[in-house]
C-alpha positions as CSV (number, residue, x, y, z in Angstrom):
1,M,32.7,-24.6,28.0
2,P,29.1,-24.3,26.8
3,S,28.6,-28.1,27.0
4,R,29.2,-28.0,30.7
5,V,26.5,-25.5,31.4
6,I,23.6,-27.1,29.6
7,S,22.7,-30.3,27.9
8,Q,23.5,-30.2,24.2
9,K,20.1,-31.9,23.5
10,A,18.4,-28.8,25.2
11,A,20.8,-26.3,23.6
12,V,20.5,-27.6,20.0
13,S,16.6,-27.9,20.4
14,V,16.2,-24.3,21.6
15,V,18.4,-22.8,18.9
16,Y,16.9,-24.8,16.1
17,A,13.4,-24.3,17.3
18,G,14.0,-20.5,17.2
19,A,15.6,-20.7,13.7
20,M,12.8,-22.9,12.4
21,F,10.1,-20.7,13.8
22,I,11.3,-17.5,12.0
23,A,12.1,-19.4,8.8
24,V,8.7,-21.2,8.5
25,M,6.6,-18.2,9.8
26,D,8.2,-16.2,6.9
27,L,6.3,-18.4,4.4
28,T,2.9,-17.1,5.5
29,I,3.4,-13.8,7.4
30,V,4.9,-11.8,4.4
31,N,2.0,-12.7,2.1
32,V,-0.4,-10.8,4.3
33,A,1.6,-7.6,3.8
34,L,2.1,-7.7,0.0
35,A,-0.8,-5.5,-0.9
36,T,0.2,-2.8,1.5
37,I,3.8,-2.9,0.4
38,G,2.7,-2.4,-3.2
39,R,0.7,0.6,-2.2
40,D,3.5,2.2,-0.2
41,F,6.0,1.6,-3.0
42,H,3.6,2.3,-5.8
43,A,4.5,-1.0,-7.3
44,S,2.5,-3.5,-9.4
45,A,1.4,-6.9,-8.1
46,A,4.1,-8.5,-10.2
47,G,6.8,-6.2,-8.8
48,V,5.8,-6.9,-5.2
49,A,5.8,-10.6,-5.9
50,E,9.5,-10.4,-6.5
51,T,9.9,-10.1,-2.7
52,V,8.5,-13.5,-2.4
53,I,10.2,-15.0,-5.5
54,G,13.6,-13.6,-4.6
55,Y,13.5,-15.2,-1.2
56,Q,12.4,-18.6,-2.5
57,V,15.1,-18.6,-5.3
58,A,17.8,-17.6,-2.8
59,V,16.8,-20.4,-0.5
60,A,17.0,-22.9,-3.3
61,L,20.4,-21.5,-4.4
62,S,22.0,-21.8,-0.9
63,I,20.6,-25.2,0.2
64,P,22.9,-27.4,-1.8
65,A,26.0,-25.9,-0.1
66,A,24.7,-26.3,3.4
67,A,26.1,-29.8,4.2
68,W,29.5,-29.0,2.8
69,L,29.8,-25.7,4.6
70,G,28.8,-27.4,7.8
71,D,31.5,-30.0,7.5
72,R,34.1,-27.4,6.3
73,L,33.4,-24.6,8.9
74,G,31.7,-26.6,11.6
75,P,27.9,-26.9,12.0
76,R,27.8,-24.6,15.1
77,Q,29.6,-21.8,13.1
78,V,27.4,-22.2,10.0
79,L,24.1,-22.4,12.1
80,L,24.9,-19.3,14.1
81,G,26.2,-17.4,11.0
82,S,23.1,-18.2,9.1
83,I,20.8,-17.1,11.9
84,A,22.8,-13.8,12.1
85,I,22.4,-13.3,8.3
86,F,18.7,-14.0,8.4
87,T,18.1,-11.8,11.5
88,A,20.1,-8.8,10.1
89,A,18.4,-9.2,6.7
90,S,15.1,-9.2,8.4
91,A,15.9,-5.8,10.1
92,L,17.1,-4.4,6.7
93,C,13.9,-5.5,5.0
94,G,11.9,-3.5,7.6
95,L,14.1,-0.4,6.9
96,A,14.0,-0.8,3.1
97,G,13.3,2.6,1.4
98,S,12.4,1.2,-2.0
99,L,11.1,-2.0,-3.6
100,N,14.5,-2.8,-5.1
101,E,16.1,-2.5,-1.7
102,L,13.5,-4.9,-0.1
103,V,14.0,-7.5,-2.9
104,A,17.8,-7.3,-2.4
105,F,17.4,-7.8,1.4
106,R,14.9,-10.6,0.9
107,V,17.5,-12.4,-1.2
108,L,20.0,-12.0,1.6
109,Q,17.4,-13.3,4.0
110,G,16.8,-16.3,1.8
111,I,20.5,-17.1,1.8
112,G,20.4,-17.3,5.6
113,G,17.2,-19.3,5.6
114,G,18.5,-21.8,3.1
115,L,21.5,-22.6,5.2
116,M,20.2,-22.6,8.8
117,T,17.4,-25.1,8.3
118,P,19.4,-28.1,7.0
119,V,22.4,-27.4,9.2
120,G,20.2,-27.1,12.2
121,L,18.4,-30.4,11.4
122,T,21.8,-32.1,11.1
123,M,22.8,-30.8,14.5
124,L,19.5,-31.9,16.0
125,F,19.8,-35.5,14.8
126,R,23.4,-35.8,15.8
127,A,22.5,-34.6,19.3
128,F,19.7,-37.2,19.7
129,P,20.5,-40.9,19.4
130,Q,18.3,-43.2,17.2
131,S,16.2,-44.2,20.2
132,E,15.3,-40.6,20.8
133,R,14.7,-39.4,17.3
134,I,10.9,-39.3,17.7
135,R,11.5,-37.1,20.8
136,A,13.5,-34.7,18.7
137,S,10.8,-34.7,16.0
138,S,8.2,-33.9,18.7
139,I,10.3,-30.8,19.4
140,L,10.7,-29.9,15.8
141,I,7.0,-30.2,15.0
142,I,6.0,-27.4,17.3
143,P,7.7,-24.5,15.4
144,T,7.0,-26.2,12.1
145,A,3.2,-26.3,12.8
146,L,2.8,-23.1,14.9
147,A,4.7,-20.7,12.7
148,P,2.7,-20.9,9.5
149,A,-0.6,-21.0,11.4
150,I,0.0,-17.9,13.5
151,G,1.8,-16.0,10.8
152,P,-1.3,-14.7,9.2
153,I,-2.7,-13.6,12.5
154,I,0.4,-11.7,13.5
155,G,0.8,-10.3,10.0
156,G,-2.8,-9.1,9.9
157,L,-2.4,-7.3,13.2
158,F,0.8,-5.6,12.1
159,V,-0.5,-4.6,8.7
160,T,-3.9,-3.3,10.2
161,D,-2.7,-1.6,13.4
162,V,1.0,-0.9,13.1
163,S,3.0,-1.2,9.8
164,W,3.9,-3.8,7.3
165,R,7.6,-3.3,8.3
166,W,6.9,-5.3,11.5
167,V,6.3,-8.5,9.6
168,F,10.1,-8.4,9.2
169,Y,11.0,-6.7,12.5
170,V,9.2,-9.5,14.4
171,N,12.1,-12.0,13.3
172,V,14.7,-9.8,15.0
173,P,14.1,-10.5,18.7
174,I,13.6,-14.2,18.1
175,G,16.7,-14.4,15.9
176,V,18.8,-12.4,18.4
177,F,17.7,-14.7,21.2
178,A,18.5,-17.9,19.3
179,F,21.9,-16.4,18.2
180,V,22.9,-15.2,21.8
181,F,21.7,-18.5,23.3
182,G,23.7,-20.4,20.7
183,V,26.8,-18.5,21.4
184,L,26.5,-19.1,25.1
185,F,25.5,-22.7,25.2
186,L,25.8,-24.4,21.9
187,A,28.9,-26.5,21.5
188,D,30.4,-27.7,18.2
189,Q,29.8,-31.3,17.2
190,D,32.0,-34.0,15.7
191,H,31.6,-34.0,11.9
192,P,33.1,-35.4,8.8
193,V,36.0,-33.6,7.3
194,A,34.8,-31.7,4.1
195,G,36.5,-32.8,0.9
196,R,37.2,-30.7,-2.1
197,F,34.3,-28.4,-3.0
198,D,32.3,-30.0,-5.9
199,I,31.9,-27.0,-8.2
200,A,30.1,-28.8,-11.0
201,G,27.7,-30.4,-8.4
202,F,27.0,-27.0,-6.8
203,V,26.4,-25.1,-10.1
204,T,24.0,-27.7,-11.5
205,S,22.1,-28.3,-8.2
206,S,22.0,-24.7,-7.1
207,L,21.1,-23.2,-10.5
208,G,18.7,-26.1,-11.2
209,L,16.8,-25.7,-8.0
210,G,16.8,-21.8,-8.3
211,L,15.4,-21.9,-11.9
212,L,12.9,-24.6,-11.0
213,M,11.6,-22.5,-8.0
214,Y,11.5,-19.4,-10.1
215,G,9.4,-21.0,-12.8
216,V,7.1,-22.6,-10.4
217,S,6.6,-19.4,-8.4
218,V,6.1,-17.1,-11.4
219,G,4.1,-19.5,-13.5
220,P,0.7,-19.2,-11.8
221,N,0.6,-15.4,-12.2
222,T,2.2,-14.9,-15.6
223,G,1.0,-18.1,-17.3
224,W,2.6,-21.5,-17.7
225,T,3.1,-20.9,-21.4
226,H,5.0,-17.6,-20.9
227,G,8.4,-17.8,-22.5
228,P,10.5,-17.1,-19.4
229,V,8.5,-19.5,-17.2
230,V,8.9,-22.3,-19.7
231,A,12.6,-21.6,-20.1
232,S,13.2,-21.5,-16.4
233,I,11.4,-24.8,-15.8
234,V,13.0,-26.6,-18.7
235,A,16.5,-25.3,-17.9
236,G,16.0,-26.1,-14.2
237,A,15.0,-29.6,-15.1
238,L,17.8,-30.2,-17.4
239,L,20.4,-28.8,-14.9
240,L,19.0,-31.1,-12.2
241,T,19.2,-34.1,-14.6
242,A,22.8,-33.2,-15.3
243,M,23.4,-32.9,-11.5
244,V,22.2,-36.4,-10.9
245,V,24.6,-37.8,-13.6
246,I,27.5,-35.7,-12.2
247,E,26.9,-36.5,-8.6
248,L,26.5,-40.2,-9.2
249,R,29.9,-40.2,-10.9
250,A,31.7,-37.9,-8.5
251,K,34.1,-39.4,-6.0
252,A,33.3,-36.7,-3.4
253,P,29.9,-35.3,-4.5
254,L,28.4,-32.2,-2.9
255,L,25.1,-34.0,-2.7
256,D,25.6,-37.7,-2.3
257,L,22.5,-38.9,-4.1
258,R,23.4,-42.5,-3.1
259,V,21.5,-41.8,0.1
260,Y,18.4,-42.5,-2.0
261,A,19.6,-46.1,-2.1
262,D,18.5,-46.3,1.5
263,R,15.0,-47.7,1.3
264,L,13.6,-46.0,4.3
265,F,15.0,-42.6,3.5
266,R,13.7,-42.8,0.0
267,S,10.2,-43.7,1.1
268,A,10.1,-41.0,3.7
269,S,11.4,-38.5,1.3
270,I,8.7,-39.1,-1.1
271,V,6.0,-38.9,1.6
272,L,7.5,-35.7,3.0
273,T,7.5,-34.0,-0.5
274,L,3.9,-35.0,-1.4
275,T,2.8,-34.0,2.2
276,S,4.4,-30.6,1.8
277,V,2.6,-30.1,-1.5
278,A,-0.7,-30.9,0.2
279,F,-0.1,-29.1,3.5
280,Y,1.4,-25.8,2.4
281,G,-1.0,-25.7,-0.6
282,L,-3.9,-26.2,1.8
283,L,-2.8,-23.5,4.2
284,Y,-2.4,-21.1,1.2
285,L,-5.8,-22.0,-0.1
286,L,-7.7,-21.8,3.2
287,S,-6.3,-18.2,3.8
288,L,-7.8,-17.1,0.4
289,F,-10.9,-19.2,0.8
290,F,-11.8,-17.7,4.2
291,Q,-11.0,-14.1,3.1
292,N,-12.2,-14.0,-0.5
293,G,-14.8,-16.8,-0.4
294,L,-16.4,-16.5,3.1
295,H,-15.6,-12.8,3.6
296,F,-13.5,-13.2,6.8
297,S,-11.2,-10.5,7.8
298,A,-7.4,-11.3,7.8
299,L,-7.4,-11.6,11.5
300,E,-10.6,-13.8,11.6
301,A,-9.1,-16.1,8.8
302,G,-5.8,-16.4,10.7
303,S,-7.5,-17.3,14.0
304,T,-9.7,-19.8,12.2
305,I,-6.6,-21.6,10.8
306,C,-4.6,-21.3,14.1
307,P,-6.4,-24.3,15.9
308,E,-4.7,-26.6,13.5
309,A,-1.4,-25.8,15.2
310,V,-3.0,-26.4,18.6
311,G,-4.0,-29.8,17.4
312,V,-0.5,-30.5,16.2
313,I,1.1,-29.6,19.5
314,I,-1.3,-31.6,21.6
315,S,-1.3,-34.8,19.5
316,S,2.5,-34.7,18.8
317,Q,3.2,-35.5,22.5
318,V,0.8,-38.4,22.5
319,I,2.1,-39.8,19.2
320,S,5.8,-39.5,20.2
321,R,5.4,-41.0,23.7
322,R,2.7,-43.6,23.2
323,I,1.6,-44.4,19.6
324,Y,4.8,-44.3,17.6
325,P,6.9,-46.7,19.8
326,A,4.1,-49.2,19.8
327,V,2.8,-48.9,16.2
328,G,5.7,-47.6,14.1
329,P,5.7,-45.0,11.4
330,R,3.9,-46.6,8.5
331,R,0.3,-46.9,9.8
332,I,0.5,-43.6,11.7
333,M,1.5,-41.7,8.5
334,V,-1.2,-43.4,6.4
335,A,-3.9,-42.6,9.0
336,G,-2.7,-39.0,9.3
337,L,-2.7,-38.4,5.6
338,L,-6.2,-39.9,5.2
339,L,-7.3,-37.6,8.0
340,I,-5.9,-34.6,6.2
341,A,-7.7,-35.7,3.0
342,G,-10.9,-36.3,4.8
343,V,-10.7,-32.8,6.4
344,A,-10.1,-31.3,3.0
345,V,-13.2,-33.0,1.6
346,V,-15.3,-31.8,4.5
347,L,-14.1,-28.3,4.1
348,S,-15.1,-28.4,0.4
349,F,-18.7,-28.3,1.6
350,A,-18.2,-25.1,3.6
351,G,-20.0,-22.0,2.5
352,T,-20.8,-18.5,3.6
353,G,-23.3,-19.8,6.2
354,S,-20.8,-22.1,7.9
355,S,-20.1,-21.7,11.5
356,V,-16.7,-20.2,12.3
357,W,-16.4,-22.4,15.3
358,L,-17.1,-25.5,13.4
359,L,-14.4,-24.6,10.9
360,R,-12.0,-24.1,13.8
361,L,-12.9,-27.5,15.3
362,I,-12.4,-29.2,11.9
363,L,-9.0,-27.6,11.5
364,F,-8.1,-28.5,15.1
365,V,-8.8,-32.2,14.2
366,M,-6.6,-31.7,11.0
367,G,-3.7,-30.9,13.3
368,F,-3.7,-34.5,14.6
369,G,-3.3,-35.7,11.0
370,V,-0.4,-33.2,10.3
371,A,1.4,-34.3,13.4
372,A,0.9,-37.9,12.4
373,V,2.7,-37.3,9.2
374,F,5.6,-34.9,9.7
375,M,6.8,-36.4,13.0
376,P,7.2,-40.0,11.9
377,S,8.6,-39.0,8.5
378,Q,11.4,-37.0,10.1
379,A,12.1,-39.5,12.9
380,A,12.1,-42.6,10.7
381,G,13.6,-41.0,7.6
382,F,17.1,-40.9,9.1
383,A,16.9,-44.1,11.0
384,T,19.1,-46.1,8.7
385,V,21.2,-43.2,7.3
386,G,24.8,-43.4,8.6
387,A,26.1,-40.5,10.8
388,E,28.6,-39.5,8.1
389,R,25.7,-38.8,5.6
390,T,23.4,-37.1,8.1
391,G,24.4,-33.7,6.8
392,V,23.7,-34.4,3.1
393,A,20.5,-36.3,4.0
394,S,19.1,-33.3,6.0
395,T,20.1,-31.0,3.1
396,I,18.1,-33.1,0.6
397,F,15.2,-33.5,3.0
398,N,14.9,-29.7,3.4
399,A,15.3,-29.0,-0.4
400,Q,12.4,-31.4,-1.0
401,R,10.2,-29.7,1.6
402,Q,10.9,-26.3,0.1
403,V,10.2,-27.5,-3.5
404,G,7.1,-29.4,-2.3
405,G,5.7,-26.2,-0.6
406,A,6.4,-24.1,-3.6
407,I,4.7,-26.7,-6.0
408,G,1.7,-26.8,-3.5
409,V,1.1,-23.0,-3.7
410,A,1.7,-23.0,-7.5
411,L,-0.7,-26.0,-8.0
412,L,-3.5,-24.3,-6.1
413,T,-3.0,-21.0,-7.6
414,A,-3.2,-22.6,-11.0
415,V,-6.4,-24.4,-10.1
416,L,-8.1,-21.1,-8.9
417,S,-6.8,-19.1,-12.0
418,A,-8.1,-21.9,-14.4
419,L,-11.5,-22.0,-12.8
420,H,-12.1,-18.3,-12.1
421,P,-9.2,-16.1,-13.2
422,E,-11.2,-12.8,-13.1
423,G,-12.7,-13.4,-9.7
424,T,-9.4,-14.7,-8.2
425,A,-7.6,-11.5,-9.4
426,A,-10.2,-9.2,-8.0
427,G,-10.5,-11.0,-4.7
428,Q,-14.1,-11.9,-5.4
429,A,-15.8,-15.0,-4.2
430,N,-16.0,-18.2,-6.4
431,I,-16.7,-20.8,-3.8
432,P,-16.9,-23.7,-6.2
433,A,-13.3,-22.9,-7.4
434,F,-12.0,-23.1,-3.8
435,H,-14.0,-26.3,-3.3
436,T,-12.2,-27.8,-6.3
437,G,-8.9,-26.7,-4.9
438,L,-9.7,-28.4,-1.6
439,L,-10.4,-31.6,-3.4
440,V,-7.2,-31.4,-5.3
441,C,-5.4,-31.1,-1.8
442,A,-7.3,-34.2,-0.7
443,G,-6.1,-36.1,-3.8
444,V,-2.5,-35.2,-3.2
445,A,-2.8,-36.3,0.5
446,V,-4.3,-39.7,-0.6
447,T,-1.4,-40.1,-3.1
448,A,1.0,-39.4,-0.2
449,A,-0.8,-42.1,1.9
450,L,-0.2,-44.6,-0.8
451,A,3.5,-43.7,-0.8
452,A,3.5,-44.1,2.9
453,L,2.5,-47.7,2.4
454,T,6.0,-48.4,1.2
455,V,7.6,-47.5,4.5
456,R,8.6,-50.6,6.5
457,D,8.4,-50.4,10.3
458,A,11.1,-52.9,10.8
459,D,13.6,-50.5,9.1
460,A,12.7,-47.9,11.7
461,A,13.0,-50.2,14.7
462,A,15.9,-48.3,16.2
463,T,13.6,-45.2,16.6
464,M,10.6,-47.2,18.0
465,V,11.8,-47.1,21.7
466,R,9.3,-46.1,24.4
467,P,10.9,-43.3,26.5
468,R,11.6,-44.4,30.1
469,R,10.4,-42.5,33.1
470,Q,13.2,-40.2,34.4
471,S,13.8,-39.7,38.0
472,P,14.7,-36.3,39.4
473,A,18.3,-37.5,39.7
474,D,18.3,-38.5,35.9
475,V,16.9,-35.1,34.9
476,A,19.5,-33.3,37.0
477,A,22.3,-35.4,35.6
478,E,21.1,-34.8,32.0
479,A,20.9,-31.0,32.7
480,V,24.7,-30.8,33.5
481,S,25.8,-33.5,31.0
482,T,28.8,-32.8,29.0
483,D,27.8,-34.5,25.7
484,S,28.6,-32.5,22.6
């Protein structure tokens, strides 16, 4: 039995970390290759953008069914199956012979990505008791922070020195390792029995999220008043409104929105969504700012952003072991968001004469703020959610993160286009436009800090437990434990 070979805490952590790494890295690594893909396939910028939009829409379409599938088929089976789909689709993307093939394979890849993230998070939080949730979050934060930071570096190296196809092939060895490791060591978990599939809830939530993601993704490039964009956003909003009415009345809803009645989950969800807008929007903006505004190469821009991930990894261990158990989530998240806002304001003074190493130091410091927000929000957000609703809570949590990230990119693209549309399209420098975008990110982060003030540390008390020192005997006992 897999559970007799390795602790399930370790098994779930390894598999989920691998899955999260390739899913999150995909958000940034593909963008580096879009121009080269367009040249190879003789496609317009709008045509190449379909590879990104198709993936995002597919993720949005598949996320709502993740919790139900996990309870119906078993979380282990769904997690491993989705990793296999994502990995196989990545290989097919690298082999694509035309743009249409690439878009189709990206949609398949998005289906795998939309399922594996929420199901994996559910398994992670079921494996770790409440008192160890911050420990689980300190594991989760590493791939979440590292992947988007190093994606542009790896993508730049592949596009410049090898081939754009390797931005997809790079997922294959990581995905194969996570899948094989999971087959060998990952045990299934106890889970609620899935009820009847909620067709009305699935149609309204899936199509609503998909149309909303499509409109938000296309709007910055084609114009917010463009007919299809307006229709997509309006239809998506109406479908999501209908979904809320349907799910609140359903006896066995696909997405049990009553989880929002949980005060702590509701507050943490709002903070996570706003933070995703600021963080992913900031990463997107900095990549453009460094290359188009400060004239860095793709590799130099990526290496300048990467210290942010180093700051996250270092600070996450201190926060999880020392600060969070003593202080609680509210003050940590507020301080982290204000630090992110402060860094964005400082970067708004950067110009062509700015020191690269100073910029790297500033972004390293920002990593402390990022860890101080994402870790506590994930650890505390599920503190008062019952075990039977962990699956649906993680599905909603991930949907909000995806939507928040897409809105962040769309918001910053709209700012740049409004202030300097010609220069933005031509890749020319308009540093004041980028400075304004950075200030917008700072404003969103401050708004998230205000939302974090609604979090009550007392509600998260079960997660505020200082980890005890383990003896060698304890470590050995846990390594061979049979928990599942």
